[in-house]
C-alpha positions as a printed Julia matrix, in Angstrom:
149×3 Matrix{Float64}:
  95.94  15.09  157.13
  92.66  15.85  155.32
  90.49  17.28  157.62
  86.89  16.4   156.5
  83.46  18.21  157.55
  82.38  15.21  159.66
  85.72  15.38  161.18
  85.88  18.79  162.15
  82.02  18.97  163.43
  82.71  15.62  165.56
  85.83  17.77  167.14
  84.3   21.01  167.45
  80.6   20.2   168.59
  79.35  22.47  166.35
  76.43  21.21  163.62
  76.07  21.78  159.69
  73.02  21.16  158.08
  72.17  17.83  157.16
  71.8   18.28  153.36
  75.87  19.06  153.36
  78.02  16.44  152.37
  79.9   15.41  155.61
  82.68  13.52  153.57
  84.12  16.27  152.14
  87.72  17.36  152.65
  87.79  20.97  153.94
  90.06  23.18  151.27
  92.64  25.15  153.12
  93.36  28.3   151.37
  95.98  30.46  151.95
  94.97  33.65  150.33
  91.68  35.45  149.76
  88.21  33.41  150.33
  84.69  34.26  151.22
  81.77  32.19  153.09
  78.8   33.6   152.77
  78.91  37.62  154.16
  82.23  37.2   154.98
  85.77  37.68  153.61
  88.9   36.44  154.8
  91.73  38.62  153.75
  95.42  38.06  153.77
  96.62  41.11  156.15
  99.21  42.39  153.81
  96.65  43.33  151.18
  94.77  45.91  153.71
  97.75  46.57  156.4
  97.38  50.32  155.38
  93.61  50.24  156.38
  93.3   47.9   159.48
  95.19  47.83  162.62
  94.36  46.87  166.49
  93.6   50.2   168.93
  93.84  50.5   172.59
  90.75  48.46  173.59
  91.11  45.57  171.04
  90.83  42.16  172.84
  93.04  39.3   172.01
  91.57  35.9   172.55
  93.09  32.17  171.84
  90.72  30.42  169.75
  89.29  27.1   171.33
  88.78  23.94  169.04
  84.81  25.13  170.26
  85.0   28.18  168.75
  84.87  32.15  168.59
  81.61  33.3   167.12
  82.53  36.09  164.89
  79.22  36.67  162.97
  75.74  35.83  163.7
  73.96  35.65  159.8
  70.82  38.29  160.0
  68.53  36.04  157.65
  68.74  33.07  159.54
  70.55  33.27  162.65
  72.98  31.13  161.58
  76.77  31.81  163.21
  79.99  31.85  161.47
  82.17  30.52  163.78
  86.28  30.26  164.1
  87.71  27.16  165.24
  91.55  25.6   165.59
  93.13  23.89  168.39
  93.4   26.38  171.23
  96.93  28.3   172.16
  97.89  28.57  168.09
  95.4   30.89  166.76
  94.54  34.11  168.19
  91.59  36.55  167.38
  91.45  40.2   167.73
  88.44  42.22  168.04
  87.58  45.11  167.93
  89.96  46.89  165.25
  89.94  49.94  163.54
  89.13  49.74  159.67
  88.97  52.77  157.01
  86.49  50.79  155.27
  84.11  50.02  158.38
  84.25  46.48  157.4
  86.55  44.37  159.71
  85.23  41.87  162.41
  88.8   41.49  163.61
  92.56  40.29  162.81
  93.3   36.3   162.76
  96.49  35.31  163.66
  97.49  31.56  163.25
 100.14  29.06  163.43
  97.93  26.11  162.76
  95.18  25.63  160.33
  92.04  27.75  161.23
  88.52  26.82  159.96
  85.2   29.15  159.56
  82.29  27.03  159.74
  78.86  27.78  159.05
  75.61  25.75  159.45
  74.66  26.21  155.55
  77.83  26.8   154.56
  79.91  23.78  155.75
  83.33  25.05  156.7
  86.79  26.38  154.25
  90.13  26.33  156.32
  92.63  28.84  156.52
  96.21  28.46  156.44
  98.62  29.66  158.86
  99.42  33.43  158.52
  97.79  36.84  159.26
  94.51  37.73  157.91
  91.47  40.22  158.63
  88.38  39.18  158.35
  85.39  41.32  157.03
  82.17  41.57  156.23
  81.24  42.11  152.7
  78.85  44.78  151.32
  77.3   45.38  147.77
  75.94  48.49  146.19
  72.04  48.72  145.98
  69.78  50.57  143.29
  68.8   53.14  144.92
  69.57  56.76  144.61
  72.03  58.58  142.54
  74.96  56.1   142.83
  73.14  53.21  144.97
  72.83  52.67  148.39
  75.99  50.38  150.24
  74.07  47.5   152.11
  75.95  44.52  154.07
  75.55  41.33  152.36
  73.25  38.81  154.54
  72.78  35.18  153.88
């Protein structure tokens, strides 16, 4: 079944801005994807750099969602949603690049939803969700900073 943005917002109780087309089908991707300042990366691509630690907490992701990151510019959250019990979020984790928010393991499609960006679907699998960064223009090599949307 194709999930529309309207279906997802109705089921989760989360909202998006009115200018987004509510009838659009949400794409489900099994590879790398981005949503604003977040990246979703298949775990096998970064397995040598990211791992759970002793204080990593694991939670089942409910349909009402788990807030992963609140955007700096407008305070809008990136929220992970799924049918509870079949999708697990683990955080904090150790990341050699210091960018990972956590590890997602899902047996069902999970969704990232954001008020400005709408939603993207994440196919079943294991993924690392990281912040994006960019190189600025200061100093000898430029200064690295997080992307904030």
